[in-house]
N, C-alpha and C positions, 0 to 999 in steps of 0.2 A: 413505155411507148415513146418513140421520138416525137418531137413537137410537130413536125410536118404531118405525120400520120394521125396524131391526135386532132390537129386542126382539120384535116380532111374528113375524119370520122365525124366531127361536129357538123361539118357542112352537109355530109350525106345523111346523117341520122336526124339532125334537128333543123336542117335548113339554115343554120347559122354560119355565116362566112366571116371568120376573123379577118381583119384587114391585112395581116401579114401571113399568119399561119393557116393556110387553107389549101385546097386541092391543087392550086396552081403553083405552090412552092415546090420546086424540084431541086435536087442535089443540095439540100440544106446541110451546111457544116457549121458547127458551133466551135468558134475559135477562142472562147472564153475559158477562164480557169478560176479556181478558188483564190488565187493570189493576184492575178492580173486580168484586166478586161472582165471584171466581175459582172458588169451589167449584162454582157452577152452570155456569160456563164449561167446566169439565173433567168434568162429570158424564156418566155413561153406564154401561151394564151391563158387567159383567165376564163373561168366558167361563167357564162352570162347568168345573172340573177334571175332573169325572166324564164330561164329554161330549167331551173333547179327542180321544180315540182314535176316536170316531165320525166325526170329520172326516177323519182319515187315520191308518192304523196307525203311521206314522213319528212322529206328533206326540207331544211331551212336554208342552208348554204353549202356550197362545195368550194373548197379552197385547194388549189393545185400548187405544188412546189416543183420547180424545174431546176435541174442541174446538168450542165454540159449538153443541153439539147434533148434530155430525156426526163420523163416524169419520175421524180424521185419519191414523192408521197402525195397522198390526198387526204384531206380532212373533211368528213361529212358531219354536219351539225343537223340535228333533228328538231323538228318543230313539235315538241312535246316531251314527255318523260318516258323513256324506254330503258329497260334493264339491259345488261350485257347479253343475257340469254335471249331476250326478245330480238335484239339487233342481229346477233349472229344467226339465229333461226330464220329471221325474215329475209336475210340476204344469202342464206345457204353457205355460211362460212364455218368451216371446221378449223379452228386454230392449230389443231394437231396434224393437219394434212393440207398445208398451203401449197399452191402452185409454185413452181420453180422461180417465177418472176416476182414473188411476194416474199419479202424478208420477214415482216411481222405485221400483226394486226392487233389493235387495241380497241375495245368497245367499252366505254364507260361514260357516265354523266351525259347520256343522250348524244354521244358523239361516236364516230367510227373513224379511226386512223388506220390507213393502210400505207405501209412503207415498201417500196420496191427495192431500194438499196439504201445503205447508210449514207447520211448527209456527209458531204466533204466540203467543209468551209475553210476559211483562211486559217483557223486554228488547227485544222487537220492536215493541211496541204504542205506543211513545211515552209510556209511563207517567211521571207526575211522581214523581221520586225524592227530592223535598225532604222534610225532617224536620218538616213543619208540625205 
């Protein structure tokens, strides 16, 4: 999901308006890259701590990872001990039949990781590592 759509969803769903990434943000373009302008490449809203329990009562934290203006992955940490089977069942996730926009899912140690697409960092982007 693009940062502007996510920010607008947060505003409409939770009444939380991110200072930058909200429903007023139009025509957002991310000009960052894994090699140059990396601050912009990784920019995106954080999930507010005070809203985490509104997503699900098991939640302790929600960490969002952004790349190129799109949500790359999400890490959900649970407040309690839950097995892989409990987590997958609770959230209706079948790892054998993931939606097209999900690359992989991992549930273990009371966490749930969902990756939309593979991380593309400086080591993956063919960045020039010379000391010019």
